[in-house]
N, C-alpha and C positions, 0 to 999 in steps of 0.2 A: 655503067655501072647498071643500066636495066637487063643486062644479063644476069649479071649476078642473083638481081632480085626473080628473074624469068624463073620457071619450073620445065621450061624445056634443056636439053641438052646441046644449044648450037655454039659454033662458033663463032668469034667476030673479032675484025681486023681493027684495029684505029693506028693508023698510024705504021710505025715499026711493028708495034706488038699485035702477036697474037691469042685471044684470049677464050679457052677451050673447059666447061664444065665438061671433066671427067668423072664425077661420082655426087652423087647426091642420097642422101638419106634423110628418113626424118626420125628423131631421138623421143623420148619421154616431153614431156611437157611443150610439145610442138615446137622445139628446138629441130631447126636444118641442119644437117654439116653437110657440106660442099665442097667439094676438091675443085680449085680449078687452077687450071697450067697455064702460064704465062709464058709465053717465049718471044725472042725476038730472032732477027734473023738469022745471025749469025753465033747465040751464043745458047747455051746448054738450055733448058724449059726447066722453069722452075714449078712446083707445085706448091699451091697459096690453101690453106685448110681454113672455112670461113666456118664459122659458128654465127648461125642468124636464128635471130628472135622478133618474133613479129607482134607489134603489142599497141592499142592505141595509146593508151600513159604508162606510170609506172610499172613493172613487170610483177608479179608476185613473187613473194620471197624464196617459194618453191625452188620456182624457174630460175632466181639468181643463182641456187644453190649446185643447181644442174647444170646451170652453163659454167660458172666459176668448177663445177668436177669435174667437165670434161673438157674445159682448157689447160688443165692441170696435169690431167691425164696426154692429152696432148703434148703440152711442154716440156713434161717428165721424157718421152719417147725420141723429139724431133729438138733438133737445140736453135729453131727459130727467132726472129724477135714474136712478138705478139700488140697487132694493134688494136685498139679497140674503135667502132666507129658507130655513129646512130643517126638517125633520119634529118636530123637540129644540130650534130656535133657535139651536143652537151648532155644535154636534159641525163639520158639513162647511161652515157657513158659516166659521168660523174659519181653515179649511183654503183655501176657496177665496181669502178677502181677500188673506191672507199671500200666497197665489199668488201672486195677483194684482199685490201688492205689491212683488214679489219683480223681478217681470218686467218691470215698470217702473223699477223699482232699476237692475235691468240695463241698461234701454234709454237712462239717463240718467246713471249713475254709472260703469257697467262692472260693477257691485257691488253683491251682496245679502247683506246679512246677518240670513239668515232668522230667525235667535232673537232678534234686537233688534229686526225686523218682528212677532215676535209677540207678545212681550215689549208692544209698543206698544199692538198689539190687546189684551192680556189687562188692558192698565190699563182698557178701557172694557168689556171682557167677561171676568170671569174663568175664565168656564167654555170660551173657544178655549182648542185645545190642552191636552189633560186629558194624552195618553201618549205615547208615542216612536212607536208608527205613524205620527200626523198628521204629526210632523215627518220621519219619513222620506219618508213622499208627497209631499211639499211638496216636497223635495231632488230626490227622483225625476221629479215633474213638470216645477222647473225645467229639470233635464238632460235630459228630453225636447222642451222646449221650445226651449232652445237646443243643439241638436242639429238642429230641424229649421230654427232662422232660421239654422245652419251651411249647409244644405244649399242655402238659398234665396242665399246669401250669396255662393255661389260660379259663381253664373248671369252 
């Protein structure tokens, strides 16, 4: 795990797996994109793209929007799964998942019930959304996203 968060482009072997960071670049809003190649002795290597945001507490709404856009673009180009992780396994994961679900709801239904989306996430992971600031941030990020979408819709 330390290799992923380090700034080097080293190789590390853990058991049967070899892990190599083959590329790293910094995007807007201090989001880092890293390509990690995971290989096992007799299997075909697999490239994994990691988007990383380092923040001390709740990320800025603009960062959530940019991260969601980057992941959405990457998911459209590849057909692989998306895994969301954070340092404590819950705090920012829940916020990011609720935000992206709200964006999806807005695109499909033109409506998003953030409270209900959070409740659905909490059924699976009760640690998601433990304070008001997370709700507030989710609403603010959705507002930023909708404002930027309206700017593009006017062209």
